[in-house]
N, C-alpha and C positions, 0 to 999 in steps of 0.2 A: 637328626643323623646320628644325636647320642642316643634315641630311644631304638634306632634301628639297630645300633651296634650292641648294646645290651639284649635286646631279643635275638639275635644272630648269636650271641656269645653263650647267652644263656641256655639256648637250643643245646648246646652241644653236652648238657649233662642227661645223659641217656639214661637216668633211672626215675622208674614212676613213682615207685612205691617210698613213703617216706619212714618208714619203720626201719631203715636199713641204715646199717654203721659199715662204714669200709674201713679196712686195715693194711696199711702197708708198710714194710720194712726202710728205715733209713738208713744214712750212710754217704754214700759217695753218690752224690745224682747225677745223672748224665744225659744225653739226650736219647730218648725214648720212651720203651713201653713202663710203666709201671713197674719198680723192681730191678730197671736197669744198674746194673755197676754197686747195687747195694754193698757194706761188708758181711753185713750177717743177715741173708733172707729169711723169709717166714717158711715155716713146714707144715704139712699135711697134718703133723701132730701138733703144732698149735692150733689149729684149726677145730682138731677134736677137742681138744682140754678147751677149747672158749664154748662150744656147744655143749658142753657138761653144766655150764651156768642157768641158772633156773631160769632167767628172763628172758636166755637166749631161744628160738625156735630152731632156728639152723644156721650152722657155719658153711658156707662153700668156699672152696677153694680153687683159684683160678688162677690161667697162667697165658699172659701175654707177651707173646713172641714176635721179634723183627725177620721174617724167612723170605727167601728168594721165591717167586713165584712165575709161573711161565705159559703161557697160552699163547696160540697163534705164530710163532717161532716170536715172541718178545717175551721180554723178562722184567721185571721191576721186583722193588723190596717194597711189602707192607705189610700189615698186622694181622695175625692170628691168634685169636681168645679162643680159648677152650672150654666146654661146656662139660660141664661132671655128669659122670653115668649114674644111673640110678632114681630115684625117686626125687634126688634132689633138682634134677634137670629143669623139671615146671618151675621150681621156684626162681631158677635164672629167670626162663622165659617172661615171669610175671612180673619179676624184679623190673625187667629191663624193657618191658611190654613188647617183644619181638612177635612179630609176625608174619607170615609167610605171604608175598605177594602173588607168588608163582610156584609152584613145587608144595614142597613142607619142608617143615621143620625138623633135625636131628631128631632120632629116637637110639633107644639101645639096640646094639650090633651094627649100627652104622659106622664100622671101622674105617672102612675106606670110602667115604663119603665127606662133603662139605656144604656148607650154606653160606653164600655171598652177601654180602651187603648190597643195597640198591643200586651205588655206585658201581658195581660192578658190569648190571646192566647196559652201561652207557657205552657210546663207543670212546668218549672220553676218559676211559678208565685204563690207561697208559699201553693198553694191548692193539689197539689200534680195531680193536671189533669189540662188539657186545658178547657179552656170555648168555649162554641161556642154558636152562635148565635141561639136562641130559648131557650137556658138555665134560669134556675133561679137562683138568687144570694139574700142574706140576707143581708140588710144593718141597721144598729144598730135592727135589728131582724125583719125589714119589708121587704116583699118578692119583689124582683125589676124583670122585666123580661128583658132580655139582647138583644136589638132590632138591634145591631150594635157593631163592632170592626173597631177598629178607622187604616188607613193605618198608617205604622210603621215610625215614624218621627226622629225617631233616638235622641231625647229627655229623660232621665230618667225621669223627671216629666209627661211629657205629655204621654209616652207611659205605664206608670204605675198609670193613673188617672181614674178615675169612672166619668160618666159625667152624671146628671140627670137634670130635670126641675127646677127653681130655687123656686118655691112656694114646692114640696115636701121635697127639702133638708132644706127649713127653718122649716119646720114642724117638722120632725124629729131630727132637733138641737135647737129646740126653739129661734132663731138665733132674732126675729122680725124684724125691720128694720132697721138694724148694716150689714154693710158690711166690705168685707175686703180687696177687690179691687175696685178701677174703673179704667175702662178703657176709655178713652178718644180719639176720633179720630178725628184730626185735618182738618179742607176743603184744606187748603194746607202746602205743606209739608216748604215754606217759612215763614209760620206764627205762626212755633212752639214756638219760643222763645217768641216773644208777648203772645201767649196765655197761656205759663208754668207763665209768669208773671202777668197775668189777675188772672188764677186759684190761684194763691197762695193768691193773694187779695181778692181775693172771699171767702175761708176757712179761710185765718185772721181775717175776719169779723164774718165769722159764726161760729166759733171758738173762738173769742173772745181773741186773740192772739196776741201778737206783732211781727215787722219783727226781723229776726234774732231768733226769740224765739218759730219758727212753731213746732208743736207736730205730721209734717206730712211730707211727700216726694212726691215732682213731677219728676219722672225721665223719658228720653227716653230710648228707645232699645239701642239707640249708645251709652250712657251717663254710663248706666250700663255694657254693653259691653267694653264701655271703660275701667274704672274702674277693670273688671277683665284680661284685656288683659295686663293694667298696671303690675297687681300682677306677672301675667305669663312674663312679659317681665324681670321682677327681679330673676324670677326663671330661667329664659334661661341667664341671665347676668353672673349668679352663676355658673352656667354649663359653659359659656366661661371661666370663671377667672380657675375653674378645668381644661379645657383644656391647659389655657397659661401657667398654673403651666407643664403638661406635655410638653408641648413644647421645655423649660425650660431644664427638666430633658434629655428629647431626645435630645437636641443641644449639652449637655452635655456629654451626651453616644457617640455622632458623633464625638466630639473631641478627645476624649477617644482613640477609636476605629483609628481616621486615622494615630492618635499620634502613636500608636502601628502598625499601617501599615507602615508607613514611617520608623521607627525601621526595623523591620524585614524586608525590601525590599532598605536598604540602597545598598547591591550589584546592584541589577537592575538599581538604581537611577546612580551610578558610571558607570556600564557599557553603560548605555544611555547618558551620560556627554560625555561618551570617543569617542562615532563614531558620537560626533557633535550634539548632544539635547541642547538646549538651557536652559537658567533658565525656561525662561517663559514657553516652551512645558513642563516643569519639574510640574510647580505649575499649569497649564492648565489642567492636566492630574489628579493629584489628587482634584484639585476644582471639577472638575467635576465627579469625582469616589465618594466625600462627597456628590454633589447634588442630583447624582443616589440613593446614600443610605437612604437621604431623601425621596426620591421621591417613591421607592420602601417600605419603610417605610408607607408614605401617602395612599399608594393604598391596603396596609394591613389593615392599619386604617380605610380606607372608608368602606373595605368589613366588617371588624367586628362591626362599626358603623353605618354602614348599616342594620346587623342581629339584632344587639341591640336596633337599632329604630325601625324595623319593629315587633319584639318579644315587646318592650315595649308602643309601640300604640295600638298591640293585648291585651295586657293587661289591657290597660287604657278602651278601650271598653268594656272588659267584665266586667271591675270594676263597671263603670258607666252606662252599660246594653245599649250602645251604637255603633251607626254603622260611627263612622267617619271615611272616607277614609283614607287610607295608603297616606302619602305625603313623597315625594321623592326629596330633594332641590337641583337641579343638578349644581346651581350655587355653594350652598354649596361645594358640592360636587368637582367641579371644582376648585375651591379656595382653598378646602384642598390639592390636590394635587400641584398646585404652587405654596401653601406655604410651603410643604415639600420640592420643590425640593431647594425653598429659603433658608429654614432656614438650612436646609444639605448643601447648598455653602457656606454660612456665616459662620458656626460652621467648615467647611472644610479650611476657611482660614488659619489661623493659622499653621496649619499641613503641609498645602502646599506650603507656605512659609518657613517651616524647610525643606522641602524635596529639594526645589528649590537652598535653601542656601548650600546644599552639598558639599563639596568639591571633587572631582573626585576621586582623591589618597586615599583620607580617608576614603571614600565610599566603594571602593573595597575592601579597607582592612579591610573591617566590623566588 
């Protein structure tokens, strides 16, 4: 279940390029798209200044807005993201790995047209009706024609986003020259750290802030993913602690069961010793029995765990609206089985020694 959660959350990062830095303004963070409620937003001029750096291939300003959308006499609030016009348009498509499943992507001159994420093509899109290419949708009261539906990405954000050209989005939101995000493509991955330092220096100068007091952030997809995975790793560690407590309880249960078994089988032990069985033979029998008990418990536990893990992954996918693949960690399964036998064997040492030390006469008397 922990692996399924990690896959589902990681799928939300819809950036395929590794040479990309993301710049956002800081300040008053709120609930909503990037840049919501910041004290001092980024501007198009900031993007132009960053693009002049020698290590930068292109700097692309983007806006992500929360807007009212209407279709089929239904209304909902959704995200609209800008696609910059001109030659930089293809950079955005490549960085985000966007492809049209039906229709086509936006191109220059599509000021009254939009492209929708795959989630809009489903009946569960909030409009009670799937949207198709050719339909019209109202955005902030203005009508736009749908010219494309994106291929499913498995990302809740992208699959439920509306894409439109930058100019019409600015017009209906009156955002002026402010931007929410600046996506920066670096010429080479080896220059990422140096480029980050230079970008921070340029923005500190432009925004008149000292080092350590930055009101903006410059991050890479790997850094953001690393932070998220660190949190998810903590969740998995908590799950392991719960499992460890279960192991202790299980080991105590095996000790009790094997001790009871020794008491109930005293005559059997006496007969075995009377016909020549050594202490080591008796010890080995009970030792292996306890190990097999742990192994059987491990098999049952793995079976139940796989069912819960698959159900949990399916539930996470449904909740996030993604299609993260179901992952079975066979090394973990194998380790659980070996661990079950090992824990069972260890827990059975004391009862096995007790059985081996039984005196034949006393054992036969029962």
